[in-house]
C-alpha positions, 0 to 999 in steps of 0.5 A, a space after each residue: 707894933 709893941 705894947 700898944 698893939 691891943 689899944 690900936 686898930 692895926 688894919 692900916 699898919 698890916 696893909 702897909 707892911 703887907 704881912 700879918 703874923 699868925 700864931 699857931 701850935 705847929 703840932 695841931 694836925 690837920 689844922 696847922 702842923 709841920 710836915 716831915 720836911 719842916 714845911 707848914 701845912 694844914 686846913 687853917 694854913 690854907 684858909 688863912 692864906 686864901 683869905 689874905 690873898 683877897 687883900 694882897 697880904 702875906 701871912 707869916 705863921 709863928 709857932 707859939 706856946 699855945 697856953 700863952 696865945 692870948 698873951 702873945 696876941 695882947 703883946 703884939 707878938 702875933 696879930 691873930 690866933 688862927 689854929 683850930 681856936 675854939 670859942 669859950 666864955 673864958 677865951 671870949 673874955 680875953 680875945 675877940 672872935 670872928 664868926 664860926 667857920 668850922 664846928 668841932 667835937 671833943 672825942 675820947 680816943 682809945 685803943 680797941 684792946 683797952 675795951 673802953 666803949 663808954 666814958 664809964 669805962 675810964 673809971 680808974 684809968 689814965 686820961 690825957 689832954 693837951 695843956 690849954 686845950 678846949 678838951 682840957 677845959 671841958 674836963 674841968 667844966 663837966 667833971 661828972 663826964 670824965 674828971 670824977 672817973 679817971 685816976 687821981 681825978 686829973 688828966 695827964 697834960 701834954 704840950 702836944 697831941 703828938 706826945 699824947 698819942 705816943 703815950 696812948 699807943 705805948 699804954 702809959 695812958 688809956 684814953 685821950 680827949 681830943 678835937 675830932 678834927 685832929 682825931 679823925 685825921 690822925 687815926 686815918 693816917 695810922 698804919 693800923 687805924 682799925 686799932 683805935 676807936 673814938 667815942 663822941 657826943 658827951 661834950 657840947 659841940 664847939 665852934 672854931 673862930 679866928 682870935 684877935 685883939 678887941 681893938 682890931 675892929 677893922 680886921 674883924 670886919 674884914 675877916 668876917 666879910 672874907 670868910 663869907 666871900 670864900 664860902 660863896 666862891 667855893 674856896 671854903 668847900 674846896 678846902 673842906 673837901 681837901 682836909 676832911 672830905 664830907 666830915 667837915 661841918 662849916 656853918 658858913 655853907 649852910 
């Protein structure tokens, strides 16, 4: 589609191609990630695939530098950002969002042996977050909660949460601010999940939506209609149960 992708309603071209390119961070368990065999899996992989099946279009998932997601979208390298993409005022100035399909919280993950039972216990400790993540944005937006307490008043930033968890378990950082969707899944699948603890609730609840170009009016309409259809026919609830069990919080099912 080239440079003018952000000036065009691309739905007809996508239909004609029969494929759509979705950008993602392929380490974001359980939204979209690579399994040990290299295959992609995840909640958003399943949801996007189910949605485009309604229209006979095949999704192609492309790994991107997550901090450059809006630029990749504008340049036409990808057609959508569908990967646990949190709605924020800053992002809404750069991309158009679908309706919310899943709600999410930021949680502080630590090791129980560190005795971090509240945000106050992070005083002078080292905090980790992912570059360009909503958690990283929240740290700066609400400095009294964590930023002003932690060592050097700045978090250690990681390209992927995988590396952040490695540093957490090895003691290089004492806390990690992360999406609850990732934290719940990751901790549950550890050899000793009881070694971790999570603190919830201090930051505002977040909303996951599909990000797209402002010019893609038809695509936005189709995604919103398709999400409603998946909610009504039971597909959304089935995907929720597969990945989150009863912990899933989908506004479309309320």
